[in-house]
TORBANU-223970 format. One record per residue (C-alpha): residue in one letter; x, y, z. Coordinates in nm, 4 decimals. Layout:
% TORBANU-223970
a, X, Y, Z
...
This chain:
% TORBANU-223970
m, -0.7314, -1.8451, 0.2503
t, -0.4898, -2.1255, 0.1623
w, -0.3211, -2.2585, 0.4745
i, -0.0094, -2.4716, 0.4341
d, -0.0148, -2.7378, 0.7027
l, 0.3264, -2.8453, 0.8292
d, 0.4576, -3.0014, 1.1489
g, 0.6838, -2.7122, 1.2437
v, 0.4727, -2.4006, 1.1774
d, 0.1141, -2.2994, 1.2431
n, 0.0914, -1.9717, 1.0515
m, 0.2022, -2.0389, 0.6950
r, -0.0284, -1.9541, 0.4081
d, -0.0180, -1.8884, 0.0352
l, -0.0858, -1.5392, -0.0973
g, -0.2386, -1.6851, -0.4115
g, -0.6063, -1.6898, -0.5048
l, -0.6839, -1.3400, -0.3763
p, -0.9145, -1.1165, -0.5830
t, -0.7816, -0.7985, -0.7396
t, -0.9467, -0.4685, -0.8225
d, -0.9516, -0.5484, -1.1959
g, -1.1324, -0.8792, -1.1576
g, -0.8252, -1.1034, -1.1563
t, -0.6633, -1.3117, -0.8837
t, -0.3156, -1.3608, -0.7480
v, -0.1304, -1.6763, -0.8469
s, -0.0738, -1.9585, -0.5993
g, 0.2688, -2.1018, -0.5277
r, 0.4575, -1.7751, -0.5738
v, 0.4710, -1.6089, -0.2297
l, 0.4146, -1.7718, 0.1094
r, 0.3916, -1.5879, 0.4419
s, 0.4958, -1.7513, 0.7654
e, 0.6025, -1.7354, 1.1267
n, 0.9421, -1.8439, 1.2618
l, 1.0849, -2.1441, 1.0731
q, 1.3047, -2.2886, 1.3485
e, 1.0913, -2.5991, 1.4145
l, 1.0492, -2.7233, 1.0572
s, 1.0736, -3.1015, 1.0403
p, 1.2683, -3.2889, 0.7693
g, 0.9321, -3.3686, 0.6101
d, 0.8371, -3.0005, 0.6161
v, 1.1623, -2.9051, 0.4443
k, 1.1098, -3.1687, 0.1762
k, 0.7556, -3.0455, 0.1092
l, 0.8602, -2.6809, 0.0925
v, 1.1522, -2.7382, -0.1418
d, 1.0541, -3.0411, -0.3484
v, 0.6770, -2.9937, -0.3681
l, 0.6156, -2.6207, -0.3259
g, 0.9326, -2.5129, -0.5020
v, 1.0706, -2.2745, -0.2408
t, 1.3941, -2.1107, -0.3570
t, 1.4061, -1.7998, -0.1375
v, 1.3586, -1.7290, 0.2336
i, 1.3102, -1.3630, 0.3282
d, 1.3793, -1.3178, 0.6998
l, 1.2437, -0.9941, 0.8514
r, 1.3742, -1.0569, 1.2037
s, 1.6429, -0.8506, 1.3735
t, 2.0065, -0.9543, 1.3812
n, 1.9681, -1.0325, 1.7511
e, 1.6725, -1.2643, 1.6846
v, 1.8588, -1.4458, 1.4101
t, 2.1698, -1.4860, 1.6264
i, 1.9890, -1.6188, 1.9330
e, 1.7565, -1.8523, 1.7431
g, 2.0317, -1.9871, 1.5175
p, 1.9992, -2.1244, 1.1627
t, 1.6717, -2.2731, 1.0416
p, 1.6472, -2.6256, 0.8971
l, 1.6346, -2.4580, 0.5546
g, 1.9579, -2.2742, 0.6256
a, 2.2107, -2.5203, 0.4882
l, 2.0221, -2.6337, 0.1797
p, 2.1897, -2.5678, -0.1537
g, 1.9621, -2.3843, -0.3920
v, 1.7726, -2.1976, -0.1183
r, 1.8753, -1.8332, -0.0913
h, 1.8368, -1.6526, 0.2417
a, 1.7779, -1.2772, 0.2355
h, 1.7900, -1.0941, 0.5693
h, 1.5969, -0.7664, 0.5830
s, 1.5401, -0.6560, 0.9425
l, 1.2470, -0.4141, 0.9702
l, 1.3457, -0.3122, 1.3227
k, 1.6169, -0.0660, 1.4183
e, 1.9280, -0.2511, 1.5267
f, 2.0626, -0.1820, 1.8763
l, 2.3870, -0.3765, 1.8582
d, 2.6787, -0.3009, 2.0930
l, 2.4770, -0.0594, 2.3070
s, 2.4320, -0.0646, 2.6828
d, 2.1010, -0.1807, 2.8282
t, 2.0345, 0.1727, 2.9530
v, 2.0803, 0.3233, 2.6080
k, 1.8708, 0.0491, 2.4479
a, 1.5861, 0.1110, 2.6936
a, 1.5942, 0.4839, 2.6188
l, 1.5869, 0.4209, 2.2443
v, 1.2969, 0.1757, 2.2766
t, 1.1003, 0.4364, 2.4733
e, 1.1817, 0.6987, 2.2123
m, 1.0619, 0.4705, 1.9327
a, 0.7361, 0.3922, 2.1156
e, 0.6705, 0.7649, 2.1508
a, 0.7431, 0.8122, 1.7809
d, 0.4942, 0.5354, 1.6941
r, 0.2241, 0.7133, 1.8942
a, 0.3053, 1.0463, 1.7341
r, 0.3041, 0.8960, 1.3857
y, -0.0566, 0.7801, 1.4224
p, -0.2112, 0.8513, 1.7650
d, -0.5380, 0.6679, 1.6920
d, -0.3639, 0.3299, 1.6592
t, -0.0127, 0.2903, 1.7974
m, 0.0432, -0.0383, 1.6143
a, -0.0434, 0.1262, 1.2826
g, 0.2054, 0.3959, 1.3781
h, 0.4603, 0.1224, 1.4452
y, 0.4005, -0.0240, 1.0995
l, 0.4432, 0.3191, 0.9422
g, 0.7715, 0.3325, 1.1327
y, 0.9049, 0.0491, 0.9178
l, 0.8648, 0.2800, 0.6178
a, 1.0172, 0.5765, 0.7988
n, 1.3039, 0.4059, 0.9801
r, 1.3967, 0.1105, 0.7588
p, 1.3005, 0.2012, 0.4003
e, 1.6043, 0.0270, 0.2534
e, 1.5085, -0.2995, 0.4256
v, 1.1436, -0.2754, 0.3168
i, 1.2595, -0.2177, -0.0407
g, 1.5113, -0.5006, -0.0071
a, 1.2420, -0.7422, 0.1070
l, 1.0129, -0.6504, -0.1838
r, 1.3056, -0.6786, -0.4245
s, 1.3896, -1.0247, -0.2873
i, 1.0300, -1.1349, -0.3468
a, 1.0299, -0.9976, -0.7000
t, 1.3583, -1.1648, -0.7986
a, 1.2987, -1.5063, -0.6391
p, 1.3324, -1.7691, -0.9134
g, 1.0766, -1.9941, -0.7422
a, 0.8441, -1.9630, -0.4461
a, 0.9458, -1.7150, -0.1765
i, 0.8723, -1.7448, 0.1957
v, 0.8432, -1.4160, 0.3855
h, 0.8621, -1.4608, 0.7623
c, 0.9348, -1.2981, 1.0973
a, 0.8613, -1.4340, 1.4474
a, 0.4839, -1.4740, 1.4702
g, 0.4210, -1.4018, 1.1027
k, 0.1718, -1.1255, 1.1707
d, 0.3285, -0.7768, 1.2061
r, 0.6464, -0.7422, 0.9995
t, 0.5325, -1.0202, 0.7667
g, 0.1858, -0.8651, 0.7573
v, 0.3213, -0.5311, 0.6394
i, 0.5481, -0.6717, 0.3661
s, 0.2638, -0.8978, 0.2493
a, 0.0255, -0.6005, 0.2439
l, 0.2686, -0.3946, 0.0353
a, 0.3279, -0.6759, -0.2145
l, -0.0456, -0.7411, -0.2441
t, -0.1227, -0.3706, -0.2825
n, 0.1281, -0.3510, -0.5662
a, -0.0430, -0.6525, -0.7262
g, -0.3782, -0.4729, -0.7153
v, -0.5442, -0.6829, -0.4456
e, -0.8572, -0.5338, -0.2929
p, -0.7778, -0.3475, 0.0344
e, -1.0478, -0.5353, 0.2256
v, -0.8945, -0.8630, 0.1082
i, -0.5529, -0.7524, 0.2340
v, -0.7107, -0.6765, 0.5714
a, -0.8808, -1.0178, 0.5751
d, -0.5502, -1.1903, 0.5010
y, -0.3854, -0.9930, 0.7822
v, -0.6411, -1.0932, 1.0472
a, -0.6518, -1.4580, 0.9328
t, -0.3610, -1.5121, 1.1718
n, -0.6172, -1.4934, 1.4539
e, -0.7523, -1.8324, 1.3478
r, -0.4314, -1.9883, 1.4797
i, -0.3048, -1.7326, 1.7292
e, -0.3123, -1.9670, 2.0290
l, -0.0989, -2.2235, 1.8460
i, 0.1419, -1.9532, 1.7301
i, 0.1921, -1.8127, 2.0800
e, 0.2295, -2.1601, 2.2295
r, 0.5058, -2.2392, 1.9798
l, 0.6848, -1.9070, 2.0375
g, 0.6608, -1.9685, 2.4107
r, 0.8952, -2.2664, 2.3722
s, 1.1702, -2.0682, 2.2026
k, 1.4852, -1.9176, 2.3519
m, 1.4208, -1.5767, 2.2021
y, 1.0478, -1.5257, 2.2367
g, 0.9384, -1.7275, 2.5395
g, 0.9953, -1.4468, 2.7872
g, 0.7964, -1.2024, 2.5782
v, 0.4848, -1.4105, 2.5185
n, 0.4487, -1.6378, 2.8217
g, 0.2084, -1.4943, 3.0746
t, 0.0642, -1.2414, 2.8287
a, -0.3035, -1.2605, 2.7374
i, -0.3656, -1.4075, 2.3920
r, -0.5809, -1.1102, 2.2931
a, -0.2772, -0.8825, 2.3308
h, -0.1147, -1.0609, 2.0373
m, -0.4162, -1.0642, 1.8050
p, -0.3948, -0.8488, 1.4915
r, -0.6864, -0.6062, 1.4524
a, -0.8521, -0.5289, 1.1204
e, -0.8598, -0.1596, 1.2134
t, -0.4808, -0.1545, 1.2379
m, -0.4203, -0.2728, 0.8829
q, -0.7004, -0.0503, 0.7526
a, -0.5339, 0.2479, 0.9177
f, -0.1910, 0.1518, 0.7833
l, -0.3182, 0.1320, 0.4247
e, -0.5099, 0.4588, 0.4601
q, -0.2091, 0.6378, 0.6074
l, 0.0151, 0.4995, 0.3354
d, -0.1985, 0.7091, 0.1022
a, -0.2415, 1.0071, 0.3353
q, 0.1195, 1.0407, 0.4511
h, 0.3097, 0.9137, 0.1474
g, 0.0794, 0.9655, -0.1505
g, 0.0212, 0.5929, -0.1939
l, 0.2464, 0.2921, -0.2340
g, 0.3642, 0.3841, -0.5828
a, 0.4873, 0.7240, -0.4702
w, 0.6624, 0.5779, -0.1667
l, 0.8339, 0.3075, -0.3729
t, 0.9518, 0.5590, -0.6334
a, 1.0834, 0.7937, -0.3658
n, 1.2870, 0.5067, -0.2214
g, 1.4446, 0.3815, -0.5427
f, 1.2017, 0.1052, -0.6409
g, 1.1145, 0.2074, -0.9958
d, 0.8449, 0.1182, -1.2465
d, 1.0340, -0.1809, -1.3889
e, 1.0763, -0.3314, -1.0434
r, 0.7143, -0.2623, -0.9567
a, 0.6134, -0.4479, -1.2731
q, 0.8427, -0.7373, -1.1813
l, 0.6939, -0.7565, -0.8317
r, 0.3426, -0.7405, -0.9749
a, 0.4221, -1.0187, -1.2208
k, 0.5455, -1.2355, -0.9354
l, 0.1945, -1.2412, -0.7926
r, -0.0097, -1.2054, -1.1101
q, -0.0697, -1.4144, -1.4201
e, -0.0903, -1.1414, -1.6824
């Protein structure tokens, strides 16, 4: 696991160096996964752009999150493209009562989708409810001219799913994908402490037990298994949603040195 140590994030790591089913490894410096980028320092920005070669930021947060948090320190830099692909249903211009009803409905759908693990059902909901945004995020990774950062709020759920899909397409071993997913637990206290200072997330994480935020290996295992069981595997799901063989090859090449 290659952690990238910066002043303004605690959960950024490189998806390079991971073993694949055919005996290869993913290439470092191509795709980074991260939490919220709001607290990046000037030194962090310089390292990301000038040293690590970041050209693309893929933001998986909702429109409401982006609006409340405001632009990141990377936001105004020329040469850095920002791609917004919200994996959550948008509830803009709705009353609080309607929003609450829709949230309850979605939680029930998550449980119905996979009763043994509601969070795995929630992840499968990204595929069911926001396929165009999942495809858009993968397409943004594949077409990034330099290194791409994929991020959400904590860098564990939405980012974990997009990372898992990209790594699956690259042929990374499923158990390695699970290990990458749960690596967030090594820094979960720091992540929650940082989110607790923010305008958007403080109310949701402060006062909640740390263990409630910890990703579980069983959740990602279930998600990958149900991707096969419910959709016939990643390849079939991508094809059904307009992400063809040429794009799959491009995404694979982004993470592989053929």
